[in-house]
N, C-alpha and C positions, 0 to 999 in steps of 0.2 A: 504493500499500498503507501510505504514512504516512498518506493522507487519510483511510484508511477508520478506522485506530486515532484518530484525532483527531476525528472524525465519532461515534464511540462512548463517545468520553469523553466530549465534549459532550452527546451525547443522554445518556449515565448520571448526568450533577448535574440535567438536568429530569425524568428518570424513572428513577428508581434499580431498579425493579422491570425494567422492560422491559429493559434492557441485558440482563441477566442471565439475564433467558429467554431472549433472543434469543443468549447464547451456550450455552445446557444444549441449546435445539433444534440447535446445530449437533452436540452430541457427542453426541444421543439413541441415535442409529443404532451408534456405537460403542460407548457404554456396553451398550448392549443384544446386539450381537455378541461382545462380549467373556464376558459374560453367557452368552450360548447357547452359545460356544465351550465354556468350563470345564463348564458341564452336560453338554454333550457328551462332554467327555474323560471325565468323572467316571464318566456312566454306563457308557460302554465298559469302562472298569476293573472296575469292579463287577461287569456281566455277564459279562465274564473270568471275574475272581476266583470266581463263583458256577458258571457253567457247565462249567467247565474240567475236566478229567480232573489230581487232583495225589494221586500217590503216592510214597513217597518207599522209592528201593532202593538198594544199593551200586552197582548197574551204572550208574545216573543219575547218582549222584552225582562218579563215575571221571571225569578230564578227557578228553573227546575230541582225538586225535590224528590225524588220515586213517584210523581202526579201526585204531590197534593201542594195543596198551598203550602210558603215557608211560613214557619210561627218564630216570631220574634225578628230580631235582626239578619240580615241575612251576612254580610259580613263581618266576619272575624278576625282578631288580630293574630297574628302565629307568634310565637315567643321567639326568642333568638335564641335560643340554642340549639333551635333544631336546625338551622342554620349553621352552627358552631359543630354540632356533631359533623353535617354532612362536609362541611371544610376538613376536617380530622379527618374523617372517612375517606376523604380525595387523595387527601396528603401521603395516608401510608397504602393507600391503592398505587399510586404515582410511585410507591418506595418499592413496594411488589414487583410493580414491572420492572424499576432495575434490577432487581435482584435476581430474577431467574434469567434472562441472559447472561449477568455477570457473572452467574453460580456456574454456569454451565459452560462458560470457558475458564472460569478459575486457575488451572492450571497451567493455562498458556501465557494468557496477560503478564505475568510479572509482577513485580514487589511494588512500583509504583500504584500501578489499580489495585490493589488489598488495600493500601495506604489512603487511596483516594475512596472507598467506599466506606472505609472504617471510619475518615472524616464526614462521608457524608451519613450514614449511621447514627452516629452522636450530635448532629444536626438537629437529626428528626427528634432521635430522642432528648436533647435538650428543648425543643419546641411543646414534644408531650412531656416531658418534667413541668414545663412552663403553665401548659394550659390545667394540669393536675393542681397547681399551686394558686391558679387564679380560680380553681372551683368551677371549670368548664365542663370538667366530666363527672359531676356528680348533677344527678337525677331529682329534681325537684318537686 
């Protein structure tokens, strides 16, 4: 992998236009797929807006609760702790995503990658301890 970067750097000094052309050739399909995907989403949204029936009525504006008229306030406040639990879940889910490929290639990556992963886990553990001390993990 490192040899690829060294060759492309040495070739870019000899032929500056060729290195840029090679880089753009690699990403042309990605750019085209992104443009095509965005265009398809835009066409779908515009088509649904133009063809879908649209009418306002009091019955459509009423919240639906299993076929019965709503009782009491319709809108309720969500507690912040739900969002904090969701964010903590995402943080540790991302940690698991990074740990699995690292664990598979553990033998071949060397000592530097081991210490980087130890630092990564230490930072996440520090975040967990901070959240614990702030009382975020207590369900009230």
